[in-house]
N, C-alpha and C positions, 0 to 999 in steps of 0.2 A: 705644920704637917710634915715639912722637910726635916725637922729636927727630929720628930718622932720616928721617920723613916731611918734617918741616920743612927739613931739609938738602937733601933731593931737591927740594923745591919751589923753594928758593932757586937750586939748581943750574940747574933749567930756565928760571926766570923772569928772573933777575938779567942774564944775557947779552943777551936780547932788549931789557930796560929800557935796559941801557947803549949799546948800539947804536942804540936809537930806530929799530928797524926792525920793520915790520908782520909778523907771522907767526902760524900757527896752532899753538897748544901743545895738548898732550894731556895734561890733568892728571888723575890718579887722585882721585876723590871719594868711591867706596866700594871695598871690596875688590873687585878684578877689573873694576871700571867705569872707563872713561876718559871725560872730557868735553872735546871740542873747544872752545878758546877762540881766537877771532881777536883777538890782541892788538896794539894800536896805541899803543905808549908815546911821549910827547912830552916833550922838556926842558922843565923849568919847570912841569909840571902841578901843578896845585892839588888835583886829586882824580882818582879812576878812576870811569868810567861804566861799569857792567855793563847792557848793552843786552838786553833780553827781547823777543824778537819775538812776534807773535800767530800766529793759526791754530794749527797743530801744532808751533809753536816751531822753533828751529834758524836757520841762516843761508843755506840754499840749497846748491846745488852749489858747489864750489870750481873756479874757472878761473883758471889762472896764479896759484894759491895764495890767490885773493880770493873773499869770499863773493858770491853773485849773487842773493840773495833780493832782491825788490822792496818788501819790508816797509820801511814809513816809517822805522824807526830803523835798519834795514841799510843801506838805501840812502843815510842820511844820515851815515854813521858818520864821513866825512871833516869834515863840517861841525861836529860835536861835537869832533873832534881839533883842528881849527883854531881852536876857541874856548879852547884851553888845557888840554884834559883828557887824560889817558890814556883810551883807549876800549877796552873788552872785549867782543866780540859773543858770546854764550852759542849754543854749538851744541847738538846732541843727544846724550845719553849713549849709550854704546856699547850698553847693553842696551835704549834705545828710540829706535834709529835711524830707525825708520818714523813717528815723532811722538809728541808727547804729547797725551793726551787731557785734557779738563777735570779728571777725577777724578785723573789723574796729576798734574796741577799743584798739587793739594792735598795730595798724598800725602808720606809721611815720607821716601821716596827721593828725590823731587825736592828737597823742602826740605833734606835734608842734601847733595844736590849743590850747591845755591845756597851754603849755610853754608861748604862746602869751598872752592868757588871764591872766595868773599868773603875767607876766611881767608888762602888762598894769595896773593891779589894783595896784601893788605895787608902779608902777611909780606915779599913781594919788594920792594915799593915803598915801604912806610911811609906811604902816602897814604891819606886816608879814601876809603870805597868807597860810592856811590850806586847803588840799583837804578833803571833806568829802563824801564818797561814800556809796551807799546802794545797795545790790544785783549785778546785773550786773555792776553797778557802781563801785564796789570794783575792778573790773578786770581794769578799766581805771585807778583808783588812784593807784593801784599796779604797773602798767606799767609805769606811771607817776614818781613814786617814785624811779623807777629803771633807767629809762631813763637819757640821757644827760639832764642837765637842773633841775635835782632833787634839787640842791643846792638853787634853788630859793623858795623851798617850806620850810615852818616852821615844817610841820609834816602832817601825813595822818591820818584819821579816817576811819575803814572799819566796815561797819555795815551789819548784813545779809550777810556775805561774800559767794561767790560762792566758795564751797569747792570740788565739785564734779569733780574728774579729767577727766570724759568723756566730761566735757563741755570746749570748746575753750576758753584758757585764765583763766581757774579757779586758784584761788589765790595761792593754793599750788603747781602748775605746774610753776610758775613764780620764778625767782631767788631772792627769799626773803632774801638770805645772801647779796645781793647786795645793799639793803636798808640801808642807813645811816642817816635817820632821825627819829624822834619820831613817834611810831605808837600805836594807840589804836585799839584793835579789840572788838566790842561790838556784842553780839549775845543774841537772845532769846532762854531760854530753851525749849520753845514749837514750835520753828519754825519746821514746818512739810514739808518744801520743801525738796525734796529729793537730791537737789543739793546744799543745804546748811545745813550741818549737824552739830550740836553744838559742838559735841565731837572732830570733825575734825577743826572747827574753833579754838577750845582751843589749838589744836596741833600746829597750825600756828606759834603761838608766840614763840616757841622753835626754829623754823627756822629762826626768825628775829635776828640772832646772833650778828649782826652788828649795829643794831639800838641803838642809844645811850640810849633810854628809849623805853620800850614796856610794854604794859598791855593787859590782857584780863579780860573783864567784861561780866559775864553771867547774865542776867536779867530775869525775870519770872512775870507773871501778865498780866493784860489788860482785858477788856471785849468787847464782840462783835465781835469777829473773826467770819469771814464769806467768803464762797467762796473759790478759790483756794488757797491752803496752800503755794503757792509760789507768790502769788499777794499781792497787798499792804494793803488790808484790812483784812488780817489775822495776826498772830502772827509774820510772817515774816516782817510785816510793823509796828510793835509794837501798833498794834490798842488799842486803850484804854489806852495807858501808855505813849503817846507821851511825855508829859511833864517830866516825870521820865527820858526817854530815853534821851532826849535833856539835861536835867540837869546833867546827868552822863558825857555826851559828853563835853559840855561847862565847868563843874569844871575841867575836866582831862586836857582840852586844856590851861586852865589858869593855872594850876600847874601839869605839866606832871610829873608822878611818876611811878615806878614799881608796 
């Protein structure tokens, strides 16, 4: 059965990778459950970046076959691809089409979805896979880096991490000492979200004691911040400095260093 699944995965993914065309693929991750993934393959890529959005997850509505979410990672997907990476934007599974709760992000089904997508991407391209999460997506990325199957990951990047311990799944409440893959923590100095405090994000790196490489980067700048400070179009979402944030992330992934 596993061999049949692997052949199906290759049948679905390899044509898209070979043509270097952006497309939404629907991958089976659990029996009867499909996960939409917006795949952006690029010739000569050095790794695949699996982007995990915040809020309730997903990529937003599709218009002309493209995601419309304003989430920092989703709206910056072209910048990640231009930096020389395959990019995969994670959607919502067919049994959670209305969104993921914080508890869902810690649950066995969500973690199995992530494991399955990672393994299918690796099987098709042969490239290492990094998880890049932002805001509530850091809850998912951290949980995946701790859970069984974490050895399939090349590393994780946590941007605008959930630090408030009153939030279910907040990164500091998870077993960070269990993570044994490289971790980058990126945060904005002006992040005004009360659940995402810059000083707490900086402290997290000290708890990643068993990560082979760990780094905290604090950024500042950007223009046009507006609306809710916990939303994507504020400093929480690196508004007006997307290129710089993506450059820092992709440079570090190419050469992880303390």
